[in-house]
N, CA, C and O of each residue as an XYZ file, in Angstrom:
732
protein
N      49.502      9.381      5.045
C      50.663      9.532      5.448
C      51.819      8.335      4.902
O      51.378      7.195      4.758
N      52.951      8.531      4.670
C      53.728      7.528      4.084
C      54.865      7.245      5.300
O      55.125      8.016      6.224
N      55.416      6.045      5.066
C      56.431      5.615      6.131
C      57.683      5.859      5.680
O      57.956      5.392      4.574
N      58.564      6.511      6.292
C      59.922      7.046      5.979
C      60.712      6.869      7.418
O      60.322      7.183      8.542
N      62.037      6.220      6.979
C      62.980      6.053      8.142
C      63.537      7.300      8.757
O      64.150      8.132      8.089
N      63.300      7.424     10.133
C      64.109      8.408     10.919
C      65.622      7.664     11.047
O      65.877      6.705     11.775
N      66.508      8.329     10.188
C      67.874      7.786     10.207
C      68.785      8.325     11.288
O      68.721      9.489     11.682
N      69.561      7.503     11.709
C      70.680      7.842     12.567
C      71.937      8.184     11.609
O      71.806      8.042     10.393
N      73.082      8.609     12.132
C      74.187      8.770     11.411
C      74.653      7.436     10.818
O      75.019      7.315      9.649
N      74.610      6.482     11.685
C      74.962      5.173     11.320
C      74.157      4.507     10.124
O      74.746      3.855      9.262
N      72.815      4.697     10.114
C      71.846      3.978      9.249
C      71.791      4.742      7.951
O      71.351      4.185      6.945
N      72.224      6.014      7.922
C      71.925      6.891      6.745
C      72.849      6.555      5.703
O      73.887      5.954      5.982
N      72.526      6.936      4.354
C      73.427      6.564      3.250
C      74.601      7.355      3.332
O      74.531      8.509      3.754
N      75.839      6.772      2.917
C      77.067      7.308      3.011
C      77.171      8.881      2.582
O      77.878      9.672      3.206
N      76.426      9.227      1.502
C      76.396     10.740      1.076
C      75.673     11.666      2.130
O      75.787     12.890      2.059
N      75.043     11.143      2.957
C      74.107     11.730      3.998
C      74.982     12.079      5.406
O      74.868     13.066      6.133
N      75.817     11.022      5.521
C      76.463     10.892      6.905
C      77.357     12.273      7.310
O      77.306     12.728      8.453
N      78.154     12.867      6.280
C      78.928     14.056      6.954
C      77.993     15.283      7.119
O      78.298     16.106      7.982
N      76.872     15.481      6.360
C      75.914     16.448      6.919
C      75.240     16.195      7.962
O      74.998     17.190      8.645
N      74.817     15.151      8.366
C      74.093     14.564      9.459
C      75.067     14.978     10.713
O      74.678     15.605     11.699
N      76.300     14.550     10.512
C      77.239     14.689     11.649
C      77.529     16.182     11.832
O      77.733     16.579     12.979
N      77.562     16.940     10.935
C      77.706     18.448     11.119
C      76.351     19.151     11.688
O      76.455     20.083     12.485
N      75.241     18.741     11.315
C      73.893     19.142     11.697
C      73.779     18.803     13.280
O      73.395     19.618     14.119
N      74.173     17.470     13.551
C      74.021     17.087     15.075
C      74.922     17.978     15.933
O      74.590     18.451     17.019
N      76.142     18.159     15.302
C      77.043     18.992     15.948
C      76.521     20.463     16.379
O      76.708     20.996     17.473
N      75.786     21.025     15.212
C      75.415     22.394     15.300
C      74.252     22.545     16.422
O      74.123     23.513     17.170
N      73.496     21.477     16.386
C      72.138     21.750     17.283
C      72.318     20.797     18.652
O      71.530     20.922     19.590
N      73.215     20.014     18.680
C      73.330     19.214     19.981
C      72.689     18.012     19.734
O      73.020     17.102     20.495
N      71.858     17.746     18.879
C      71.013     16.545     18.621
C      70.647     16.529     17.089
O      70.774     17.506     16.351
N      70.240     15.466     16.759
C      69.646     15.295     15.348
C      68.215     15.368     15.192
O      67.510     14.403     15.488
N      67.690     16.556     14.701
C      66.313     16.832     14.580
C      65.583     15.957     13.603
O      65.953     15.753     12.447
N      64.468     15.438     14.196
C      63.803     14.389     13.147
C      63.545     14.839     11.697
O      63.467     14.012     10.789
N      63.413     16.173     11.495
C      63.184     16.442     10.151
C      64.449     16.108      9.225
O      64.320     15.772      8.048
N      65.657     16.231      9.861
C      66.880     16.068      9.005
C      67.031     14.431      9.039
O      67.559     13.821      8.110
N      66.573     13.866     10.072
C      66.763     12.310     10.126
C      65.906     11.761      9.008
O      66.243     10.744      8.402
N      64.669     12.507      8.700
C      63.755     12.004      7.659
C      64.510     12.256      6.327
O      64.812     11.323      5.583
N      64.782     13.459      6.075
C      65.558     13.738      4.952
C      66.656     13.044      4.528
O      66.956     12.909      3.342
N      67.411     12.493      5.673
C      68.892     11.724      5.298
C      68.520     10.533      4.378
O      69.397      9.974      3.720
N      67.395     10.193      4.336
C      67.289      8.931      3.250
C      67.594      9.513      1.875
O      67.775      8.645      1.021
N      67.682     10.607      1.511
C      67.971     11.050      0.165
C      68.994     12.132      0.344
O      68.680     13.275      0.677
N      70.278     11.729      0.107
C      71.312     12.983      0.271
C      71.048     14.038     -0.782
O      71.685     15.081     -0.627
N      70.288     13.976     -1.753
C      70.121     15.038     -2.651
C      69.182     16.259     -1.804
O      69.450     17.460     -1.830
N      68.172     15.711     -1.150
C      67.406     16.599     -0.304
C      68.047     17.104      0.913
O      67.910     18.293      1.200
N      68.746     16.303      1.671
C      69.525     16.590      2.702
C      70.680     17.732      2.619
O      70.880     18.693      3.361
N      71.300     17.337      1.576
C      72.467     18.274      1.237
C      72.002     19.618      0.739
O      72.564     20.662      1.073
N      70.985     19.570     -0.050
C      70.374     20.730     -0.693
C      69.773     21.679      0.396
O      69.936     22.898      0.339
N      68.991     20.986      1.503
C      68.427     21.764      2.561
C      69.533     22.250      3.483
O      69.460     23.356      4.020
N      70.540     21.439      3.663
C      71.808     21.789      4.680
C      72.405     23.038      3.930
O      72.598     24.054      4.599
N      72.686     23.035      2.695
C      73.198     24.204      2.024
C      72.449     25.389      2.063
O      73.040     26.451      2.263
N      71.152     25.361      1.891
C      70.366     26.336      1.972
C      70.199     27.063      3.198
O      70.289     28.277      3.381
N      69.890     25.950      4.184
C      69.755     26.505      5.716
C      71.065     27.150      6.060
O      70.934     28.224      6.648
N      72.230     26.780      5.850
C      73.419     27.421      6.164
C      73.431     28.836      5.643
O      73.601     29.791      6.401
N      73.244     28.969      4.298
C      73.265     30.277      3.694
C      72.299     31.102      4.283
O      72.520     32.288      4.531
N      71.182     30.505      4.534
C      70.122     31.573      5.277
C      70.520     32.003      6.583
O      70.342     33.152      6.987
N      71.062     31.078      7.252
C      71.545     31.494      8.798
C      72.727     32.292      8.813
O      73.085     32.917      9.811
N      73.493     32.281      7.459
C      74.648     33.228      7.508
C      74.284     34.564      6.783
O      75.187     35.260      6.319
N      73.080     34.901      6.686
C      72.538     36.257      6.211
C      72.561     37.467      7.138
O      73.058     37.367      8.260
N      72.084     38.500      6.736
C      72.009     39.654      7.502
C      71.024     39.921      8.610
O      71.149     40.853      9.405
N      69.940     38.963      8.615
C      69.136     39.063      9.726
C      69.542     38.476     10.840
O      70.345     37.543     10.833
N      68.944     39.043     12.056
C      69.381     38.664     13.375
C      68.593     37.392     13.676
O      67.744     37.042     12.857
N      68.814     36.615     14.863
C      68.221     35.312     15.105
C      66.729     35.311     15.244
O      66.064     34.383     14.781
N      66.159     36.373     15.900
C      64.698     36.574     16.034
C      63.913     36.939     14.642
O      62.772     36.573     14.357
N      64.707     37.672     13.916
C      64.094     37.978     12.554
C      63.925     36.680     11.745
O      62.908     36.428     11.098
N      65.054     35.836     11.837
C      65.001     34.534     11.129
C      63.991     33.579     11.724
O      63.476     32.740     10.986
N      63.717     33.635     12.814
C      62.666     32.890     13.473
C      61.231     33.412     13.250
O      60.250     32.670     13.271
N      61.180     34.698     13.043
C      59.929     35.341     12.490
C      59.396     34.573     11.184
O      58.320     33.982     11.092
N      60.344     34.705     10.229
C      60.214     34.180      8.863
C      60.018     32.670      8.993
O      58.948     32.292      8.514
N      60.775     31.726      9.515
C      60.569     30.505      9.752
C      59.273     30.116     10.393
O      58.492     29.318      9.876
N      59.083     30.690     11.500
C      57.631     30.339     11.974
C      56.445     30.807     11.294
O      55.420     30.142     11.444
N      56.415     31.891     10.537
C      55.345     32.415      9.857
C      55.289     31.295      8.473
O      54.220     30.862      8.042
N      56.423     30.990      7.981
C      56.428     29.994      6.937
C      55.795     28.700      7.436
O      55.033     28.002      6.768
N      56.170     28.470      8.610
C      55.530     27.083      9.059
C      54.143     27.229      9.117
O      53.392     26.404      8.598
N      53.750     28.218      9.710
C      52.123     28.320      9.830
C      51.461     28.449      8.578
O      50.406     27.870      8.317
N      52.106     29.244      7.758
C      51.541     29.329      6.371
C      51.321     27.998      5.651
O      50.279     27.689      5.072
N      52.525     27.173      5.763
C      52.604     26.109      5.040
C      51.698     24.939      5.852
O      51.437     23.835      5.375
N      51.361     25.321      6.914
C      50.435     24.344      7.737
C      51.305     23.039      8.461
O      50.757     21.942      8.565
N      52.368     23.210      8.829
C      53.209     21.973      9.277
C      53.530     22.046     10.765
O      54.296     22.887     11.236
N      52.862     21.059     11.517
C      53.055     21.067     13.012
C      54.294     20.820     13.361
O      54.604     21.462     14.364
N      55.277     20.040     12.878
C      56.471     19.871     13.108
C      57.365     21.107     12.975
O      58.229     21.288     13.833
N      57.215     22.000     11.929
C      58.198     23.038     11.752
C      57.798     24.151     12.792
O      58.669     24.835     13.330
N      56.343     24.327     13.083
C      55.746     25.250     13.904
C      56.234     24.859     15.346
O      56.814     25.713     16.017
N      56.041     23.738     15.788
C      56.735     23.316     17.195
C      58.151     23.766     17.240
O      58.582     24.445     18.171
N      58.893     23.373     16.198
C      60.336     23.593     16.493
C      60.634     24.929     16.481
O      61.412     25.328     17.347
N      60.119     25.827     15.572
C      60.572     27.432     15.277
C      59.750     28.120     16.388
O      60.034     29.301     16.585
N      58.848     27.613     17.090
C      58.277     28.398     18.198
C      59.188     28.242     19.420
O      59.461     29.144     20.212
N      59.622     26.971     19.468
C      60.684     26.682     20.624
C      61.854     27.483     20.412
O      62.366     28.089     21.353
N      62.352     27.536     19.155
C      63.768     28.305     18.803
C      63.512     29.714     18.828
O      64.456     30.426     19.171
N      62.318     30.311     18.505
C      61.903     31.739     18.763
C      62.006     32.169     20.082
O      62.626     33.195     20.362
N      61.383     31.389     21.027
C      61.311     31.823     22.310
C      62.826     31.639     23.035
O      63.271     32.490     23.806
N      63.488     30.518     22.709
C      65.053     30.582     23.052
C      65.850     31.611     22.575
O      66.765     32.059     23.265
N      65.565     32.090     21.312
C      66.281     33.309     20.903
C      65.765     34.646     21.551
O      66.395     35.670     21.288
N      64.775     34.711     22.297
C      64.309     35.997     23.058
C      63.081     36.618     22.380
O      62.756     37.784     22.605
N      62.457     35.877     21.609
C      61.164     36.704     20.909
C      60.240     36.675     21.990
O      60.169     35.743     22.791
N      59.390     37.902     22.017
C      58.387     37.784     23.062
C      57.427     36.636     22.650
O      57.192     36.276     21.497
N      56.827     36.040     23.994
C      55.862     34.962     23.773
C      54.714     35.522     22.973
O      54.153     34.798     22.151
N      54.273     36.955     23.194
C      53.066     37.324     22.460
C      53.440     37.385     21.047
O      52.517     37.142     20.270
N      54.395     37.609     20.616
C      54.733     37.639     19.102
C      54.732     36.399     18.574
O      54.204     36.244     17.474
N      55.315     35.302     19.249
C      55.120     34.073     18.909
C      53.691     33.421     18.716
O      53.338     32.721     17.766
N      52.968     33.786     19.782
C      51.640     33.535     19.911
C      50.778     34.084     18.514
O      50.032     33.372     17.842
N      51.010     35.197     18.321
C      50.370     36.055     17.130
C      50.597     35.240     15.870
O      49.678     34.880     15.134
N      51.826     34.983     15.676
C      52.274     34.358     14.446
C      51.569     32.852     14.519
O      50.950     32.488     13.519
N      51.622     32.198     15.367
C      51.018     30.805     15.650
C      49.432     30.912     15.191
O      48.900     30.010     14.544
N      48.815     31.977     15.550
C      47.430     32.229     15.462
C      47.193     32.724     14.076
O      46.032     33.000     13.773
N      48.131     32.872     13.205
C      47.999     33.712     11.681
C      47.864     35.167     11.835
O      47.319     35.817     10.943
N      48.377     35.801     13.031
C      48.256     37.246     13.003
C      49.597     37.812     13.017
O      50.583     37.139     13.316
N      49.647     39.099     12.682
C      51.026     39.745     12.573
C      51.449     39.968     14.016
O      50.584     40.174     14.867
N      52.861     39.935     14.361
C      53.286     40.210     15.549
C      53.233     41.796     15.918
O      53.271     42.643     15.024
N      53.155     42.094     17.115
C      53.119     43.645     17.486
C      54.276     44.378     17.052
O      54.185     45.452     16.456
N      55.401     43.796     17.351
C      56.688     44.488     16.726
C      56.682     44.858     15.351
O      56.552     43.978     14.499
N      56.814     46.129     15.013
C      56.582     46.530     13.435
C      57.549     45.893     12.550
O      57.159     45.450     11.470
N      58.886     45.793     12.930
C      59.878     45.094     12.082
C      59.423     43.756     11.787
O      59.393     43.317     10.638
N      59.009     42.993     12.972
C      58.691     41.465     12.916
C      57.433     41.277     12.094
O      57.281     40.252     11.429
N      56.333     42.448     12.131
C      55.194     42.276     11.340
C      55.479     42.585     10.024
O      54.865     41.893      9.212
N      56.325     43.528      9.509
C      56.758     43.622      8.210
C      57.324     42.263      7.543
O      56.961     41.967      6.404
N      58.228     41.430      8.273
C      58.711     40.166      7.733
C      57.640     39.193      7.876
O      57.555     38.361      6.972
N      56.817     39.132      8.820
C      55.852     38.177      8.862
C      54.917     38.242      7.556
O      54.665     37.258      6.859
N      54.450     39.517      7.330
C      53.489     39.927      6.340
C      54.058     39.679      5.110
O      53.266     39.235      4.279
N      55.279     39.845      4.720
C      55.823     39.783      3.377
C      56.153     38.221      3.041
O      55.971     37.784      1.905
N      56.609     37.478      4.013
C      56.815     35.991      3.733
C      55.364     35.304      3.666
O      55.262     34.365      2.876
N      54.346     35.635      4.335
C      53.048     35.221      4.240
C      52.498     35.423      2.799
O      52.092     34.594      1.984
N      52.609     36.802      2.731
C      51.998     37.138      1.211
C      52.913     36.539      0.131
O      52.377     36.214     -0.928
N      54.249     36.356      0.283
C      54.905     35.679     -0.962
C      54.431     34.217     -1.161
O      54.265     33.786     -2.301
N      54.214     33.461     -0.083
C      53.761     32.150     -0.120
C      52.307     32.067     -0.643
O      52.039     31.472     -1.687
N      51.449     32.640      0.064
C      50.120     32.700     -0.457
C      49.837     33.169     -1.875
O      48.979     32.590     -2.541
N      50.585     34.283     -2.405
C      50.483     34.712     -3.570
C      51.419     34.143     -4.574
O      51.601     34.688     -5.663
N      51.972     33.121     -4.232
C      53.178     32.416     -5.092
C      54.167     33.609     -5.750
O      54.350     33.694     -6.964
N      54.708     34.414     -4.880
C      55.838     35.120     -5.250
C      55.137     36.446     -5.980
O      55.885     37.299     -6.456
N      53.890     36.585     -6.050
C      53.255     37.696     -6.860
C      52.819     38.776     -5.815
O      51.617     38.953     -5.617
N      53.646     39.415     -5.223
C      53.365     40.474     -4.189
C      53.149     41.957     -5.023
O      53.747     42.281     -6.049
N      52.271     42.649     -4.393
C      52.203     43.972     -4.997
C      53.312     45.089     -4.318
O      54.029     44.852     -3.345
N      53.268     46.174     -4.974
C      54.248     47.391     -4.755
C      54.040     47.626     -3.255
O      54.975     47.761     -2.467
N      52.740     47.664     -2.918
C      52.321     48.175     -1.543
C      52.822     47.138     -0.418
O      53.161     47.549      0.692
N      52.847     45.993     -0.706
C      53.509     45.012      0.304
C      55.025     45.081      0.341
O      55.625     45.015      1.413
N      55.596     45.202     -0.726
C      57.009     45.305     -0.833
C      57.306     46.709     -0.201
O      58.277     46.791      0.552
N      56.710     47.577     -0.397
C      56.777     49.100      0.324
C      56.839     48.915      1.794
O      57.793     49.429      2.379
N      55.905     48.216      2.511
C      55.857     47.892      3.806
C      56.943     47.314      4.442
O      57.305     47.616      5.579
N      57.637     46.228      3.507
C      58.880     45.528      3.944
C      59.968     46.766      4.034
O      60.509     47.026      5.110
N      60.223     47.437      2.954
C      61.385     48.399      3.052
C      60.956     49.507      3.883
O      61.877     50.079      4.466
N      59.924     49.901      4.059
C      59.618     51.008      5.001
C      60.062     50.648      6.410
O      60.544     51.488      7.169
N      59.890     49.430      6.719
C      60.253     48.869      8.032
C      61.676     48.789      8.407
O      62.030     48.344      9.498
N      62.562     49.255      7.432
C      63.923     49.359      7.475
C      64.697     48.226      6.853
O      65.906     48.072      7.025
N      63.928     47.436      6.112
C      64.873     46.420      5.382
C      65.261     47.041      4.090
O      64.724     48.053      3.640
N      66.312     46.323      3.463
C      66.885     46.847      2.202
C      66.239     46.115      1.114
O      65.658     45.095      1.482
N      66.195     46.381     -0.133
C      65.391     45.725     -1.203
C      66.055     44.351     -1.333
O      65.383     43.333     -1.502
N      67.314     44.347     -1.256
C      68.026     42.889     -1.418
C      68.118     41.953     -0.369
O      68.740     40.895     -0.459
N      67.338     42.440      0.890
C      66.992     41.509      1.882
C      65.789     40.672      1.530
O      65.596     39.582      2.068
N      64.987     41.179      0.634
C      63.880     40.271      0.210
C      64.313     38.938     -0.345
O      63.514     38.007     -0.448
N      65.668     38.840     -0.727
C      66.139     37.658     -1.286
C      66.484     36.632     -0.123
O      66.670     35.428     -0.301
N      66.530     37.177      0.880
C      66.858     36.358      2.454
C      65.436     35.783      2.809
O      65.214     34.651      3.240
N      64.489     36.800      2.541
C      63.053     36.178      2.689
C      62.689     35.004      1.924
O      62.146     34.007      2.399
N      63.059     35.196      0.557
C      62.839     33.953     -0.368
C      63.548     32.770     -0.138
O      63.038     31.654     -0.235
N      64.917     33.024      0.216
C      65.829     31.740      0.909
C      65.033     31.053      2.000
O      65.029     29.822      2.042
N      64.315     31.819      2.944
C      63.493     31.217      4.088
C      62.420     30.517      3.610
O      62.046     29.506      4.203
N      61.863     30.915      2.608
C      60.719     30.169      2.088
C      61.143     28.805      1.531
O      60.564     27.761      1.833
N      62.254     28.882      0.648
C      62.760     27.601      0.127
C      63.137     26.553      1.440
O      62.730     25.397      1.552
N      63.877     27.162      2.233
C      64.189     26.311      3.317
C      62.971     25.708      4.002
O      62.865     24.501      4.217
N      62.066     26.610      4.329
C      60.838     26.016      5.011
C      60.057     25.058      4.145
O      59.539     24.052      4.628
N      59.973     25.361      2.898
C      59.279     24.593      2.083
C      59.683     23.148      2.035
O      58.903     22.196      2.057
N      61.026     23.094      1.965
C      61.713     21.585      1.898
C      61.437     21.017      3.398
O      61.039     19.855      3.472
N      61.594     21.652      4.427
C      61.337     21.078      5.728
C      59.902     20.718      5.969
O      59.677     19.598      6.427
N      58.866     21.557      5.709
C      57.442     21.399      5.926
C      56.878     20.236      4.949
O      56.189     19.309      5.375
N      57.208     20.372      3.739
C      56.887     19.210      2.879
C      57.167     17.917      3.291
O      56.300     17.045      3.354
N      58.597     17.708      3.641
C      58.940     16.428      4.080
C      58.409     16.003      5.282
O      58.082     14.821      5.389
N      58.249     16.871      6.325
C      57.812     16.423      7.658
C      56.094     16.311      7.354
O      55.505     15.437      7.990
N      55.478     16.963      6.631
C      53.935     16.791      6.316
C      53.836     15.508      5.693
O      53.091     14.716      6.271
N      54.387     15.124      4.693
C      54.431     14.055      3.773
C      54.663     12.651      4.594
O      53.949     11.649      4.553
N      55.813     12.853      5.321
C      56.354     11.612      6.167
C      55.619     11.612      7.446
O      55.674     10.568      8.095
N      54.990     12.529      7.889
C      54.381     12.340      9.331
C      55.476     12.376     10.343
O      55.429     11.710     11.378
N      56.507     13.202     10.010
C      57.653     13.313     11.005
C      57.212     13.492     12.332
O      56.498     14.478     12.517
N      57.505     12.662     13.446
C      57.165     12.927     14.839
C      57.837     14.329     15.416
O      58.923     14.719     14.988
N      57.168     14.975     16.323
C      57.670     15.985     16.950
C      58.569     15.452     18.193
O      58.119     14.595     18.953
N      59.785     15.974     18.348
C      60.607     15.444     19.376
C      60.065     16.034     20.822
O      59.421     17.078     20.924
N      60.366     15.348     21.700
C      60.137     15.675     23.145
C      60.432     17.306     23.359
O      59.681     18.164     23.823
N      61.649     17.410     22.909
C      62.236     19.039     23.038
C      61.218     20.070     22.602
O      61.150     21.147     23.195
N      60.336     19.742     21.473
C      59.607     20.703     21.047
C      57.847     20.598     21.414
O      56.979     21.393     21.055
N      57.695     19.451     22.170
C      56.270     19.113     22.344
C      55.350     20.195     23.056
O      54.149     20.330     22.825
N      56.169     21.022     24.048
C      55.650     22.029     24.652
C      54.930     23.188     23.680
O      54.019     23.917     24.072
N      55.421     23.214     22.546
C      55.044     23.949     21.396
C      54.147     23.301     20.221
O      53.983     23.712     19.072
N      53.648     22.225     20.824
C      52.840     21.332     19.721
C      51.775     22.359     19.100
O      51.399     23.315     19.778
N      51.264     22.135     17.721
C      50.480     23.054     17.288
C      49.772     22.153     16.127
O      50.419     21.383     15.417
N      48.390     22.340     16.024
C      47.587     21.806     15.026
C      46.932     22.959     14.132
O      46.391     23.994     14.523
N      47.129     22.493     12.803
C      46.611     23.847     11.793
C      45.080     23.931     12.023
O      44.401     22.943     12.299
N      44.623     25.104     11.897
C      43.126     25.381     11.968
C      42.484     24.897     10.840
O      41.267     25.028     10.718
């Protein structure tokens, strides 16, 4: 593990400060992943732009959390699993569906299962999913073009998970009830 600074708005590079201020306003606190990314404005601002675009898409909040939590588990990232487990529960996802994803299983909800399955397959197969996997996704009621939102979620998740795994970013008290260790 490498040592990286958890920046505050005051300690961050000038080009990171406006983004940190906006993120702190959005969340009501500054998540440690963003405080870690803040040391490099290219990463932080790229992440924030992709994150904002993803969250402005057509999926509802629970569907977004299904994707982000599945990505976190597939990428084996304790920080993002803890954070997205917390957010998923706060957004109203059933605890049993959150638990299934955390355990590497598909959720019971058929639409969530389609989302979780396609994003896990895209990560594990490096984008090379077959026609049958894509058909499961569209048969669940998603449009072909919504696959691009799934891909955006993978990009956002990869930036966050790689940062926190490399830096050993600590899990905030707010997320500790959902702490997770990769199997």
